[in-house]
C-alpha positions, 0 to 999 in steps of 0.5 A: 562716454559720460561727456558724450552722453551729456553733450548729446542730451539736447539732441537725443532727448528731442529724438527720444520724444519723437520716438515715443510719440511715433510708438504710442500713436502707431500702437494705439492706431494699430490696436484699433485697426488690428481688432477690425482686421481680426473681426474680418478674419474671423467673419463667416463672410467670405469677402470680408475674410478674403480682404483680411487674408489679402491684407495680412499676406501683403503686410507680412510678406513685405519688409517694413522699410519697403512699406514705409518707402511706398507710403512716403514716396507714394503719398508725397507724389499725390499730397504733401504729407510730413515724414512723421505722419507717413511713418505713423501710417506705415508703422500702424499698417505693419503692426496692425497685421501682427496684432490682428493675428494675436487678437484672433488666436487669443479669442480662439484660445477660449473654449467655445463651450464657455460662449455656449454656456453664457448664451444658454444663460440668456446672455447676448452674444455681445455680452458673452464676448465682453464679460466671458471671452474677452477677459480670458482672451486678453490674459492669453494675448498679453505676452504676445501683445507686449512683445509686439509693443516692444518690436513696434518701439524698435521698429521706429528706428526705420523711420530715420530712412524717411528723414523722421528725426527720431532717436536713431537719426539723431545718433547718426547725426552725432556720429557723423559730426564727431566721427565717433560713431560707436559711443553715440550708437551705444548711447542710442542703444541705452535709451532703447534698452531703458524703455524696453525694460520699463515696458517689460516691467509694466507687462509683468504687472499687467500679467499678474493683475489679469492672471485670475482670468487664466484659462 
C-alpha cells in the first residue's frame, strides 16, 4: 500500500490539484450565484420569484451527472469548451441552487423585529441587513454551508465522466494500468478524507468565532 501510494503520487498529486481547483472555483462562483438566486426567491416581484423557483426546481430535480452531460455535450456542439470549464459551470449551477436555499433560510431565521428595530433607529435597509441581519444569519448558515462545501468537493469526482483528469479519474487510470483497483481507490478515498477533515476543522473554528452572533 505504501509503495502504491509512493508510485501513484506524481499522477494523483496532479489529480488532487485539479480537484481542489474545481472545488474552489465552483464554490466561489456558486456563492455569488446562490446569493443572487436567494435575493430573487425572497423578492416581492412575482416574475423574479418565479424565475428563482423554476431554477431551483430544475436543478434540484435532476441528477448532477445529467446536468454535467447536458452542459458539456450541449456547449461542445455550439462552441469549443474545455471539459474543465464545463465541469465548473455544471458544479456551479448545481451548488448554487442548494446555497440559495441556505441563504434564504438563514436570512429568514433572523426575527423580523430586529430589522424593524434597526429601521426605527434610523438605519437604512441596506445597513440593517449588513450590520444586524447578515452577521446573525451567517452564524446560522455556517453548518449548512460547511456541509455544502464538503458535498461540492466530493461531487467533483463526477467530472471524471466528462474526462476531467481530477483525483478520481487518476485513480481509475492507475487501477486500469495495474489491475489493482482496490488499493488505488482506497488511496483516492484517503485524499478526499484528509481534505474533508481539514474543511471540518476550519468550519469549527469559524463556528466558534461567529458564535457571539448566535440568535
